C-alpha positions, 0 to 999 in steps of 0.5 A, a space after each residue: 657812183 657816177 651816172 652819166 647819160 649819152 643825149 645824144 642815145 636819149 630819146 627822154 622816153 621817161 623810164 628812168 624818171 619813173 624808177 629813179 626819180 630822186 634822181 632822173 627828171 622831165 624838165 619843162 621841155 620834156 628834156 631829160 635832166 639828172 642827178 650825176 654823182 646821186 648819193 649810193 642810197 639810190 644804186 638799187 633804183 639806178 641800176 633799174 633804170 638803166 634796165 629799163 631805159 629802152 635805148 640804154 643810154 644810163 652808165 653806172 660807174 663808181 
């Protein structure tokens, strides 16, 4: 699984970090950081993170 985030769209709301903290996190500067190739067993959490993103900035590819 490959995860990408459109950082131009991302507004750093942090909903993804709540839904999938193993993959998404807000750094000390308040900006999003993420694992672009998380383990497949995290798919459900990553899909939830994509669903709750207010600006739909998260893309999941196989």
